[in-house]
N, C-alpha and C positions, 0 to 999 in steps of 0.2 A: 590251490588249497593252502590255507595259512598254516605255518609250522610254529607259530608263536606259542610259547608255553603258557599255561593258565596263570602262573605267578607273574609273568610279564604282562599279561592282559590286565590283571588286577592292579599292577603298579601303574600301567598306562591310564587305567580308568581313574585311579586316585589322583594322578597328575592332572588329568583332564578336569576333574572336579575342582582342584585347587585353582587352576587357570580360570575356570568359569566364575569362581567365587571372587576372584580379584579384579574382574573386569567391571568397569563402571557402566558399560552398555548392557541392556537387557539381552539375554540370549535364551532361546528355547529350541528344542528339536522336536520333529514329528516323524511318525512312521509313514508308510506309503498311503495310509488312510487318513492322514492329517490328525492323528491322535498324538497328543503331546507326550513325549518320552523323557524330557528333562527341562528344567526351568530354573535358571540361576538366581541368586539373591537380588541382583539388580532388576531382573524381570519382576520379582516379587514386590520390590520397593516401588517401581514405576506404576505397576498395575494395581497394587494393593491386594493382589491375590496370592496366598501362600502356595508354595510348590506342591504341598500335599493335596491342595484342592485343584490344582491345574493339571498335574500329571494324570494321564489316563482319560482326559476329556478331549473332545474336539476343540481345535484352536478357536473356532468361531463361537464356541460356548464360553470361552475365557475372555476373548477380546471382543469388544464392541467397536468396530472400526468403520470409517466412512468409505472403505473400499472392500468390505467383506463380500459384496456381490461380485466384485471382480478381483477375487483373491490372488495376490501376487505369489503366495506360497503354492497355491494350487497350480498356477501357471508354470512355476518353476519345476514342480514335480512332473507335470505333463510334457513340458518342452525342454527342460534343462536350461532354459534361459534365466540368468541371474537378474535380480533387481538390485540396484545400488542407490542408496540414499534417497529413497522415494518418500516425499513428505505426505503424511496422513495424520488424522486425529483419531485417538481412541478415547473411550470412556472408562475411567478406572472404577474400582469397587465402591468409591464414594459418590459416583455419578458425575465426577468432574471431567471436563474435556482436557486431554493432554496432547499437545502437539509433539509428534515424533518423526524421525526418519527411519525407514526400514530397509534392510538389505536381506536378500534371500540367496541360498545356494543349495545344490543337491548334495546329499550324502551318499557315498558309494562304498562298497566293500572292496577287498583286495582284488577281486575279479571284475570290478566295474559294475556290479549289480546295484541298482538303486535301492537303498535302505530307507530313505526318507529325505527330509530336508531340514535345513537350519535357518532360523531367522534371527537377525540381530536388530535391535532398535535403540535409538538414542533419544533421551528426553530433552526436548528443546524448550521446556517451560521457562528456565532461567533466562535464556536468550530472548524469548518472546516477551518476558517480563521487562527486560532491559529496553527492548525495542518500543514497547508500549509506553514505558516511562519517558523515553526520549520523545516519542510522538506526542505525548501529552504536553511536554514542555515546549515543543517547537511546532505545534499545529493547532488549528481550530477548524472544526468541520473537515474539509478536504484541502485546506490551505496549509502548506508546509513552509516554514520560514524560521530562520534564526536572526534575521535582519532586525536591528533596533527600530527602523522605520516601520516595518510591518508589525512588530510587536506593540508599537504605540496604537496601531489600528486594532490589534487583537484586544487590547485593554478596554477599548470603548465600544467594540462591536456588539456585545450583549446589550448595552444600554441603547445603542442605535436600533437594534432589533426589537426591543421592547416598545419603542416609541412608534408613533404612526407617521412620523415625518417623512417627507419625500427625500430621497437620497440621490446624489449625483456622484458617480464614480468616474474619475478621470485617470487615464494611464495609457501607455502605448499598447499597440496590438499585441496580444499574447501575454499580457502581464498578469492575467487572472481576474479580470473585472467580473466575468460571469461567475467565477467561484465565490467572490465576495457577495454577489447578489444571492446566490444559493444559500450562503452562510447566514445572511441577514434574514432571509425567509425561514430557514430551518430553525433559527433561534427565536423566532417571533411567535406571538400568540396565533398567528395565521398559518402556522406550519402544517395544520391538518388539511388546509385547503390548497388549491392549485397555485403553482408558480408558472405563469404563462410568459414565455420568452418571445419577444417580437424584434426581429432584426431589421432595423430601419434602413440598413445599407443594402440588403439583398432583395427586399420586397419592392416590386415595381411601384413607382409613385402613383400611377394611375389606378392601381389596385389597392393601395394602402388603406384608404378610407373604408372601402367595402369589406376588406379583410379584417380590419380593426373593429369597425362599428357594426358590420353586417348590413343588410339591405332588406327592403320590403318588396313585395311582388309588384312588378311594373316599373321599378326604379330605372331600369334600362332594358334593352331588347331581350337579353337572356335571363332576366330576373322573373322566372315563372312562378316562384313561390318565395315566401319570407325565408331569410337565412340569418341566423345569429352570427355575430362576429366573435373574434377572439376575446374581447372584453367580457362577453357574457360567460365564457368558460372560466374567467378569473374571479367571479363573484365570491366575496369573502376572503379572497387570497391576495396574491401579489402579481403585479405586471412589471416585467423587466424590459425596458426599451433599450436594446443594445444599439450602439452607434447612432445615438439620437442626433448627433451633429449633422448627419446626412439628410435629415428631413427637409423637404422644400418648405418655403415660407407659407405656401397655401395650406399645407397640412398643419403647420405649427400653430395656427390660430385655432384649429379644431382641438388640438391637444391642450392648448391653454385653457379652453373652457372645461375640459375634462379635469384638469388639475384644480381649477378654481371652484367648480360646482359639483364635481363628481357625477357628471351627467353627460350624455351624448345623444346624438340623433342618428339612427341608422340611415344609410343613403336612401333618399326618396321619401323619407318620413319628416313630418314637422312636429312629431310628438317626442319630447325628450325622455330618455330612459335613465333612471337613477342606477348607480352601481356602487357597491361597497368594495373598494380596492385600495391597496397600498401601491405606490408607484416608486420604482427604482429605475434610474436611467444611467447609461454609461456612454462614454465617448473617448476616442483616441485623439480628438481634435481639441484645440484651444478655443473653447466657446467664447471667452471674453474677446478674443481677436475677431472671431466671426461676428460677434455683436457689433464691434467697432466698424467692421466692413459692411454691415447691413445685411449679412447672410443668416443671422439668427436673431430672433426677437429678444429684446432685453427683458421684457416682462415674463416671457417663458423661461429664460435663463434663471431669473431670480426665484421663480416658482419652483424650479427644479433643484437649485442649489441651496436648499434649506440646510441639509447636512451634506458636506462635500468631502469626499475621500480622494486623496491623491496617491496612486500606486506608483512606486519607483520602477524603472526598468531593471532587468536582471543584472545588467552591467554594474549597477549601483548596489547590488546585494550578492556579490560573488560568494559570500560565505554560505549562501543557500544552495549552491550547486551540488555539493556532496550529498546533502539531505534529499534534494529533489531527484538526483540520480538513483539513490537507494529506493526512494518511493516509487519511481517509474519502473525500476527493475522488479520490485515486488508486484506491481500492478500487472505488468506484462507476463511475468511468471504465472500468475493466477489466470490471466485471460487466455494465454496460449499453451498452458500446461507444460511450461519449461522449468529448468532448474539452474538458470544462470545465477551465479553467486554475486559477482561484482564486476567492476571495470578495473583494468590494470592501472598502476600508478601513472604510466605514460598517457593513457586515455584521460585520466582525471586531470593531468597537467594541461592537455589540449583544451579540455572543457573549461578549466579555470582561467585560461588565457583568452578564450573566445569572447567576443563582444556581444553575441546574441542579439542581433537586430530583431529577431522574431521572439525574443524573450523566452518565457517558460514554455510556451507552445513549441518553439524551435527546439529546445532541449528535449522535450518529450518526443518530438519527431525523430531526433537523432537516436535516442534509445530504442524507439520502435524499429527504425531502420537497422540498427545493430542486431536486434532480435531476429530479423529476417536473415541476416548474413551469418551470424555467429552460431556455430554448432558445438561450442565448447562451454565450459562453465565460467570463463572469464572473457569479457569483451576486450579485444585488443585494438590497436590503432588501425589495422587493416580492415576492421569491421565498421569503421566510421565512414560517413559520406566523404567523397573525395575533396569537396570544397573546404573541409576543415583542415586539410593537410596542404603542404607545399606541392608544387608541380612534380617534385621528385618522389612524392608519397611519404616524405618524412615530416616529422613535427616541425612547426615553425619556431618553437620555443624550447628552451632547455627544460627537461622534466623536473617537476617539484613534487616531493612526496606529500600526499594529502590523505589523511585518515579521518573517518567519521567517528563520532563518539561510540557508535555501535561497534565498529571494528576494534577500537581501543578496548572497550569493555569486554568483548569476547576474548581478545588476546590475554587480558589480565586474568579473566576467569580461568582460562586454560593453563596459564603459568602457575597460578595458585594451586589448581588441582594437581598439576604435575609435581610440584614441590611437596605437597602433602602426601601424595602417593609414594614419592621417593623415600620419604622418611616415616612412612607408616602412620601418618596422622599426627606426628610430633610437631606441635605448634612452634616451639622455640627453634628447632632445627630448620623447619620449613621457612620461618621468618628470616633466619640467618641466611639461608640460601637465596631468598628473594631480596635481601638487603633492606628489610623494613623491620620495625619494632613489632614484637609479638602482639601488642594491643592493636596496632594498625592492621595486622593480619586478622585478628578476631573480628574487627569492625568490617573488613572487606568480606570475610566469610559470611557474616550475617547479612550483608548487602546482597551477596550472590546466592544466599541460601545454601551454602556448602556446609555439610555436617562434619563434625570431627569423627575420629575413629576410622579413617580411611585405611584399609590394609596396605602394607608395603607391596611394591612390585617384586614379583618373584623372578629370580635369575633362571 
């Protein structure tokens, strides 16, 4: 039984309120029935719901979250298991989606009896805004790049997409040729129709024509009825011929007719079929050399290469590695339900020095492998495939620090917030602490959407 005096309890309660008021994270408490018993100012600001309207209501009536059906707070109350930095989205009082991370814990009295639970949540809107701003500057569709070579292609990609011209994309395996084909289709007037992908390197040559053009009943022994080919499914849309350099000469002549006249004959038929399609082709081979060697028809090559895009290997665009790493970490966090934050500086150094013979696809495979092995929040060198390291398991190069603009921006945001809290929102003193002019601080506060009037940290 507690022997604390009523005056002491009141003092502790006031101290508790002061602490909650000075915290930038949203905090609320609930009783054992999940009825809200306290709601701090940060929670009011993030949700747009005043404490007077939140207290006394079920938390599900105040929050509209994408995990309400699997409530972490309810799980914590029932099992005592805490949640830490779980990413979710809520809808505020204005109907806007707000990305947050939440943590939960049980509240107990002096005898250990469960009184309720507490949930803290952090608004990630500013960080997401920065991320989207960077993604907009360094991406188009699903292609991520800071490389000047790729950005030259970004500049003309919308014009290429708007045209009906045939496109030939050349580049090494794994460099993103299919992504560019998807981008051209998605930006084109044909985007509502199908994009049909035909891999010329994996489809058996003897089946290529029947798969592509279809066949009529009786064309061969097993042709018991008419069957439409892949081209029929692309009507009004786009056909992407991947690894077109692997096509045999006997099939190339059939494809030439398709490009010239936009018509084809199903196997076993003598009646041509017209088709409205746009054609994009890709290859990792030097088609000019294959033409010179008599392995690829020159008339087909020139029909394909109306618009030609050359994709550089990843080794020529090392500046893209940090952006791609960040992109793949977000991708596999979403796909696998994980919360890996980043790679260590040592890992980034290994990746920045690697030559990537498999290009972007190899880098993605490395990150996916690390997700299998890593059970922490940071990917370390021992989470990498063994072939990236020396036989001793050590890095082959001296580590070099690599920061992405996202991590730099987040660090700057945190430093500014800490300085403003330290000096109670005093712009001049915070600017002096940060070593910048007060007008520079104002500009950065506006950029990061940081409001003035931040209360000082209480000792």
